[in-house]
N, C-alpha and C positions, 0 to 999 in steps of 0.2 A: 271425520268421514271414515277414516280407516277403522276405528273402533266400531262404528255403526255397521260397516260392511261385514266385519267379523261376526258380530252378534246376529246379523241378518242371515249369514251363512249357517251359523250354528242352529238358529231357529228353524230354518228350512230343512236341515238335516235331522231335526228332532233331538238334538243334543241338549237343548234347553227349552223350557216351556214359555218363559217370558223374555222378551227382548228388552233388557234393562236400558240399553243405549237410547231407546226412544223416549225414555222418561227423564233423561239427563239433558238439560238445555245446552246448546252449543255455546262455546265461549264467545264473547263479543270481541271482534277483531279491532285492534287499535291501529288506525292508519298512521303510518310514519310520515311526518311532514317532509316533503322533498327539500333537499338542500339547493340553495340558489346562490348565484353570484350577481354582480352588477353587469348585466348583459350589455348595456349601453357603453360602459367603460371598456369592456373587452372588445366591443365592436370597433371602437376608435383605434385600439391597439392593432387589431387584425388588419384594418384598412391600411396601416402604415407598414405592413410586412413587405419585404422585397418581392418583385415580380419580374425580375430580369430574365429568368429562364422559364421554360414551359413547366417544369416541376414546381418552381416557386410560385408561379401564377396559379397553377392548379391548387396548391395547398392554400394559398391566400383566398381564392374564390370559394373553395370548399368550406373553410372555416367561417367565412363571411356568410355563406348561405345557411349554415347551421345556426349561427347567432342571430340571423335576421328572420328566418322562417320557422325555426323549431321543428324541422322535418326529422324523421327517424333516420338512422344511419342506413337502413335497408332501402329507404326511399331516395336518400341522397346519392347512394352508390349507383343507382340506375337512371339518374337524371340525364336527359338529353337537352341540348340547347333549345330545341323547338318548344320545350315546355315553358320557357320563359317568354311570356307574351309581351313583346316590346310596345304594342299599341296600348294595352290596358294597364301595363305595369303590374302584372300578376304572374305568379308561378303556378302552373297547373300540375297538380300531383295526381297521378292515376292510381289504379289499383282499387282494392275494396274500400279504402278510405279516401276516395277521390274528393278533391276540393281545390279551390283557388285561393292562394295566399298573396296579399299585396306585398310588393317588393319595391325598394327604392330605385330611382333612376341610376344612382351610382353603382348599385349592384348589377343592374342590367348592362351598364357600360363595361363593367369588369367581366361579366360573362361574355359579352361580345368580343372583348380583347382576347379572352382565353380561347374562344372558338376560332378566331383568326389564326392564333399561333398553334392551335391543335391540328390544323390542316385536315379538316373533314373527318375527325375521329367520330366513331359511332356514339360513344358516350361522352358527356361533358367532362367527367372526372375520370380520365384514363388511369389504368394501372401502369405502374412502372416496375422495371427490374433493373439489374445492374447495367444492362445495355441501353436503357432508355425507355421511352413510352412503348406500351404494348399494343398500340393501335386499336383494335376492335374489342379489347378486354377492358372492363371497367374496374375501378378500385373496389375492393371487397368491403363489406361492413366492418370486418375485423381490421382492415387496413385503415379505415377512418378512425376507429378507436385508437389504434397505435399512433396515428397522426396527431390526434388531440393530446395523447400522452406525451408525445415528443415535443409538444409546444408548452409544456408545463412551466418553463421559465417565464413565458409570456402570459399564459392563461391561469396559472395556478394548478392546484390538484383537482382538476375537474374531469368529468367524463362527458360524452355526447348527451347522455341523459340529463346531466346537470345543466348543460347549455339549453336543452329543451325546456326544462322547468323554469330557467331564468328568463327565457323569452316570454313565457306566460306572464310573469310578473311585470316585465317591461311593457307588454301590451296593456295590461291593466292600468299601469301608471300613465300610459298615454291616453287613457279614457275609453278604451274599448270595453263593451259589456261582455259578460261571461258567456252568453250564447254565441256571440261572434268568435270569441277566443276558442271556445270548444269546437266550433266548426273548422277553424283554421288548423287546429291540432288533429282533426280527423276523428274526434271522439263522438260517438253517436248518441250517448245518453248522459244525463246528469250524474248517474252513478259512476260512470267511468271518469268523470271530472272531479269526483268528490275529494280526492287527495289534495287538490289545490285550494280548497275552502279556507284552511288556516292562513295560507299565504295571501289570499285576496281579501280577507276580512278587513274592513276599514278603508279599502281603496275605493274611491268613488269613480263610477263610470260616467261617460257622457250621455248615456241613454238608458 
């Protein structure tokens, strides 16, 4: 694209007569296969994390939410307790990629416990400083990335993006079809979902 813009600029300025870049085919982009881990196994480990303090409970529920729903860090950081629908057993994600993602009853109970100990905080996952919870301030996306990094002894060398990719594979192994998985991820087109094709090849869905 940069080369083509340069030649287009030179052509318009009359510095060249032929735009050679238009005659050169663009290189084929090779999609990198996302790295994944065993999300089900990590989920079992995260459920066993301590939750005696508000900070421990927040960390446990936050990591649990990432591993069960595959939401982006920007979405997780802004979650409110009301987005977990206790009746339908779903997480309602807002924004431009609005969707509803099924969640387990165990996670909903963990969210309920965090809400009770959070004493009416505006966001589900509060920010913390050296003095304690910051009340109306949510954890930042960068804070979530650092939280995942801090749990490497438990999770391994993963990132929030690795966890999101791993949830996709877990859903596929559970029998969910690719259209449903794509909608849960908030991806609007098959093109946006294309990177997962090598991971899902050979996994049979239930529909």
